Backbone as CSV, one residue per row, in Angstrom:
resi,resn,N_x,N_y,N_z,CA_x,CA_y,CA_z,C_x,C_y,C_z
1,MET,-42.002,-63.565,115.073,-41.291,-63.873,116.300,-41.801,-65.220,116.803
2,SER,-40.912,-66.040,117.274,-41.322,-67.366,117.740,-42.047,-67.264,119.083
3,SER,-42.826,-68.290,119.388,-43.616,-68.269,120.618,-42.735,-68.288,121.856
4,SER,-41.525,-68.872,121.784,-40.647,-68.874,122.957,-40.171,-67.460,123.280
5,TYR,-39.881,-66.666,122.232,-39.504,-65.278,122.463,-40.677,-64.477,123.008
6,GLU,-41.850,-64.719,122.462,-43.039,-64.013,122.932,-43.307,-64.324,124.394
7,ALA,-43.135,-65.574,124.792,-43.346,-65.951,126.192,-42.354,-65.234,127.094
8,LEU,-41.103,-65.165,126.678,-40.083,-64.464,127.454,-40.386,-62.973,127.528
9,LEU,-40.722,-62.376,126.386,-41.031,-60.946,126.370,-42.248,-60.613,127.225
10,SER,-43.220,-61.513,127.272,-44.421,-61.244,128.065,-44.105,-61.143,129.548
11,LEU,-42.981,-61.734,129.967,-42.557,-61.617,131.361,-41.836,-60.299,131.626
12,LEU,-41.281,-59.712,130.581,-40.497,-58.488,130.728,-41.264,-57.219,130.375
13,LEU,-42.199,-57.341,129.444,-42.908,-56.163,128.936,-44.408,-56.278,129.190
14,PRO,-45.062,-55.146,129.449,-46.520,-55.183,129.587,-47.174,-55.650,128.277
15,GLY,-48.296,-56.348,128.387,-49.018,-56.818,127.212,-49.339,-55.702,126.246
16,PHE,-49.624,-54.535,126.782,-49.921,-53.351,125.980,-48.790,-53.068,124.984
17,ILE,-47.552,-53.201,125.424,-46.407,-52.953,124.550,-46.327,-54.039,123.490
18,LEU,-46.515,-55.283,123.889,-46.438,-56.393,122.942,-47.526,-56.312,121.873
19,GLU,-48.674,-55.736,122.214,-49.775,-55.610,121.261,-49.551,-54.490,120.253
20,ASN,-48.778,-53.473,120.630,-48.657,-52.283,119.793,-47.272,-52.027,119.214
21,PHE,-46.282,-52.771,119.671,-44.913,-52.575,119.198,-44.302,-53.910,118.815
22,GLU,-43.395,-53.852,117.864,-42.659,-55.030,117.438,-41.227,-54.921,117.944
23,LEU,-40.712,-56.014,118.477,-39.318,-56.063,118.896,-38.471,-56.150,117.636
24,LYS,-37.652,-55.144,117.383,-36.801,-55.135,116.195,-35.432,-55.733,116.481
25,SER,-34.895,-55.450,117.672,-33.601,-56.031,118.033,-33.360,-55.818,119.518
26,SER,-32.385,-56.545,120.016,-31.916,-56.325,121.381,-30.423,-56.594,121.370
27,ARG,-29.711,-55.889,122.216,-28.274,-56.078,122.288,-27.791,-55.760,123.686
28,LYS,-26.751,-56.448,124.077,-26.148,-56.241,125.385,-24.781,-55.613,125.189
29,GLU,-24.554,-54.494,125.852,-23.263,-53.810,125.801,-22.799,-53.628,127.237
30,ALA,-21.779,-54.382,127.637,-21.282,-54.368,129.021,-22.453,-54.678,129.952
31,ASP,-22.811,-53.745,130.836,-23.906,-53.961,131.789,-25.182,-53.238,131.378
32,VAL,-25.358,-53.044,130.071,-26.533,-52.321,129.567,-27.242,-53.189,128.522
33,LEU,-28.569,-53.299,128.667,-29.397,-54.004,127.699,-30.196,-52.973,126.917
34,HIS,-30.058,-53.007,125.593,-30.794,-52.106,124.708,-31.868,-52.923,123.988
35,ILE,-33.104,-52.424,124.015,-34.228,-53.104,123.359,-34.855,-52.108,122.389
36,ASP,-34.863,-52.463,121.106,-35.410,-51.597,120.061,-36.833,-52.028,119.728
37,LEU,-37.784,-51.098,119.889,-39.199,-51.356,119.621,-39.691,-50.412,118.540
38,GLU,-40.546,-50.929,117.663,-41.103,-50.139,116.577,-42.621,-50.309,116.588
39,GLU,-43.344,-49.188,116.581,-44.802,-49.257,116.578,-45.292,-49.954,115.315
40,ILE,-46.247,-50.876,115.487,-46.772,-51.614,114.336,-47.578,-50.673,113.443
41,ASN,-47.730,-51.050,112.181,-48.458,-50.219,111.223,-49.940,-50.575,111.272
42,SER,-50.571,-50.153,112.354,-51.981,-50.402,112.589,-52.648,-49.043,112.823
43,VAL,-53.568,-48.674,111.958,-54.211,-47.366,112.037,-54.989,-47.239,113.340
44,PRO,-54.803,-46.126,114.071,-55.575,-45.915,115.305,-57.079,-45.964,115.027
45,THR,-57.811,-46.584,115.917,-59.259,-46.761,115.752,-59.970,-45.443,115.477
46,VAL,-59.580,-44.379,116.173,-60.264,-43.085,116.002,-60.007,-42.475,114.625
47,LEU,-59.040,-43.014,113.871,-58.720,-42.467,112.554,-59.062,-43.426,111.414
48,GLU,-59.779,-44.507,111.717,-60.083,-45.507,110.695,-60.892,-44.958,109.536
49,LYS,-61.705,-43.925,109.774,-62.546,-43.372,108.715,-61.757,-42.495,107.744
50,ASP,-60.568,-42.048,108.139,-59.745,-41.176,107.303,-58.835,-41.998,106.401
51,LYS,-58.410,-41.382,105.306,-57.446,-42.027,104.406,-56.050,-41.680,104.898
52,LEU,-55.377,-42.688,105.478,-54.046,-42.477,106.025,-53.004,-43.212,105.191
53,GLU,-51.841,-42.587,105.093,-50.701,-43.193,104.405,-49.524,-43.195,105.372
54,SER,-48.931,-44.356,105.576,-47.789,-44.447,106.486,-46.656,-43.571,105.972
55,LYS,-46.108,-42.761,106.863,-45.026,-41.843,106.495,-43.837,-42.008,107.420
56,GLY,-43.565,-43.241,107.794,-42.375,-43.495,108.587,-42.590,-43.266,110.065
57,PHE,-41.559,-42.707,110.705,-41.536,-42.640,112.159,-41.081,-41.276,112.664
58,PHE,-41.484,-40.975,113.887,-40.909,-39.847,114.608,-39.487,-40.244,114.997
59,PRO,-38.657,-39.273,115.424,-37.323,-39.652,115.915,-37.437,-40.630,117.084
60,THR,-36.461,-41.502,117.186,-36.442,-42.512,118.240,-36.357,-41.862,119.616
61,ILE,-37.143,-42.389,120.552,-37.126,-41.939,121.940,-36.449,-43.044,122.753
62,THR,-35.651,-42.668,123.731,-35.033,-43.649,124.617,-35.620,-43.500,126.005
63,VAL,-36.108,-44.624,126.545,-36.726,-44.656,127.862,-35.975,-45.669,128.713
64,GLN,-35.544,-45.242,129.905,-34.866,-46.170,130.808,-35.909,-46.896,131.648
65,ASP,-35.714,-48.195,131.823,-36.633,-49.019,132.599,-35.890,-49.592,133.803
66,PHE,-36.587,-50.409,134.572,-35.978,-51.045,135.740,-34.844,-51.972,135.306
67,PRO,-33.802,-52.067,136.107,-32.707,-52.990,135.784,-33.201,-54.438,135.778
68,ILE,-32.558,-55.240,134.936,-32.827,-56.679,134.876,-31.511,-57.395,135.171
69,ARG,-31.496,-58.166,136.246,-30.310,-58.936,136.633,-29.038,-58.093,136.620
70,GLY,-29.117,-56.907,137.193,-27.955,-56.040,137.320,-27.593,-55.273,136.058
71,HIS,-28.421,-55.355,135.033,-28.171,-54.625,133.788,-29.132,-53.448,133.680
72,GLN,-28.603,-52.295,133.330,-29.481,-51.176,133.014,-30.261,-51.553,131.757
73,VAL,-31.502,-51.082,131.659,-32.347,-51.413,130.513,-32.817,-50.122,129.849
74,TYR,-32.606,-50.040,128.550,-33.051,-48.897,127.761,-33.909,-49.385,126.607
75,PHE,-35.109,-48.805,126.493,-35.977,-49.061,125.355,-35.761,-47.930,124.363
76,HIS,-35.514,-48.282,123.118,-35.383,-47.312,122.029,-36.641,-47.483,121.190
77,ILE,-37.514,-46.478,121.236,-38.867,-46.613,120.711,-39.069,-45.727,119.491
78,LYS,-39.559,-46.353,118.419,-39.897,-45.611,117.202,-41.419,-45.591,117.081
79,ARG,-41.985,-44.389,117.182,-43.432,-44.227,117.032,-43.761,-43.928,115.583
80,ARG,-44.812,-44.549,115.097,-45.231,-44.403,113.703,-46.020,-43.106,113.499
81,ARG,-45.967,-42.623,112.277,-46.800,-41.473,111.896,-47.387,-41.740,110.511
82,TRP,-48.536,-41.148,110.274,-49.238,-41.292,109.006,-49.586,-39.916,108.471
83,LEU,-49.711,-39.792,107.160,-50.231,-38.575,106.552,-51.734,-38.776,106.408
84,ASN,-52.508,-37.857,106.983,-53.957,-37.902,106.878,-54.338,-37.120,105.627
85,HIS,-54.742,-37.818,104.565,-55.078,-37.161,103.301,-56.358,-36.333,103.418
86,SER,-57.186,-36.600,104.420,-58.412,-35.817,104.623,-58.099,-34.425,105.151
87,THR,-57.062,-34.325,106.003,-56.734,-33.035,106.621,-55.410,-32.456,106.132
88,GLY,-54.570,-33.294,105.518,-53.244,-32.844,105.092,-52.244,-32.759,106.237
89,LYS,-52.626,-33.263,107.414,-51.753,-33.187,108.589,-51.212,-34.564,108.963
90,VAL,-50.187,-34.531,109.791,-49.610,-35.770,110.305,-50.544,-36.323,111.382
91,ALA,-50.799,-37.624,111.315,-51.624,-38.305,112.314,-50.755,-39.308,113.052
92,TYR,-51.104,-39.570,114.306,-50.353,-40.518,115.122,-51.265,-41.005,116.223
93,ARG,-50.894,-42.121,116.824,-51.685,-42.694,117.915,-51.484,-41.835,119.157
94,ASP,-52.566,-41.474,119.805,-52.510,-40.668,121.030,-52.442,-41.619,122.219
95,TRP,-51.235,-41.802,122.745,-51.034,-42.765,123.831,-51.700,-42.332,125.122
96,THR,-51.979,-41.025,125.295,-52.678,-40.595,126.515,-54.113,-41.110,126.500
97,LEU,-54.730,-41.222,125.315,-56.082,-41.781,125.227,-56.065,-43.268,125.526
98,VAL,-55.016,-43.946,125.108,-54.894,-45.375,125.381,-54.836,-45.608,126.886
99,ALA,-54.185,-44.685,127.606,-53.988,-44.843,129.045,-55.258,-44.599,129.853
100,GLU,-56.189,-43.791,129.335,-57.389,-43.457,130.098,-58.189,-44.705,130.437
101,GLY,-58.627,-44.777,131.668,-59.488,-45.866,132.091,-58.778,-47.174,132.385
102,THR,-57.457,-47.171,132.318,-56.724,-48.387,132.628,-56.040,-48.242,133.976
103,ARG,-55.759,-49.352,134.599,-55.015,-49.351,135.855,-53.568,-49.657,135.534
104,MET,-52.681,-48.787,135.982,-51.272,-49.031,135.704,-50.411,-48.432,136.797
105,THR,-49.184,-48.867,136.823,-48.256,-48.373,137.829,-47.816,-46.952,137.498
106,VAL,-47.268,-46.271,138.494,-46.736,-44.932,138.285,-45.634,-44.974,137.224
107,GLU,-44.810,-46.021,137.255,-43.713,-46.139,136.303,-44.237,-46.293,134.874
108,PHE,-45.296,-47.092,134.692,-45.822,-47.286,133.354,-46.493,-46.007,132.852
109,THR,-47.133,-45.268,133.741,-47.709,-43.986,133.368,-46.614,-43.043,132.895
110,ALA,-45.481,-43.027,133.588,-44.344,-42.192,133.184,-43.828,-42.629,131.805
111,PHE,-43.819,-43.937,131.558,-43.401,-44.467,130.258,-44.307,-43.912,129.156
112,LEU,-45.621,-43.949,129.371,-46.558,-43.434,128.371,-46.369,-41.940,128.146
113,LYS,-46.085,-41.197,129.199,-45.837,-39.761,129.043,-44.614,-39.523,128.174
114,GLN,-43.583,-40.334,128.364,-42.362,-40.162,127.567,-42.595,-40.472,126.103
115,ILE,-43.325,-41.526,125.787,-43.515,-41.853,124.374,-44.533,-40.932,123.723
116,SER,-45.262,-40.147,124.511,-46.244,-39.213,123.958,-45.659,-37.818,123.769
117,GLN,-44.350,-37.675,123.831,-43.760,-36.350,123.777,-43.816,-35.714,122.387
118,TYR,-44.056,-36.492,121.335,-44.115,-35.910,119.993,-45.550,-35.582,119.633
119,LYS,-45.766,-34.392,119.184,-47.082,-33.940,118.725,-46.980,-33.527,117.268
120,SER,-48.086,-33.541,116.547,-48.044,-33.118,115.138,-47.793,-31.630,115.068
121,GLN,-47.240,-31.231,113.938,-46.920,-29.805,113.770,-47.819,-29.140,112.790
């Protein structure tokens, strides 16, 4: 992504999102802006000691955000999952742990709760 896009995105999205997700696409449909984000393939720190294999993504989650210039905004988020060969179970980043100890708005906390809705089975 070019630095001009990154500068623009940094005004719209929290740095936390820019560090952990890649902008895959954006599109405008009438008065609605859709932003597609995909979690980067970076192994969670707490799982670095395990042998993980990327196994794609959980189903896409859609989160509505504050309007921008009169347009509704929807984030379509794909969270990554890995197969943990040490345990044989699906591993994923625990966004509630990421949130601990940080200062954030009520809205951003709600955003983290929404993207944390998938648990391993």
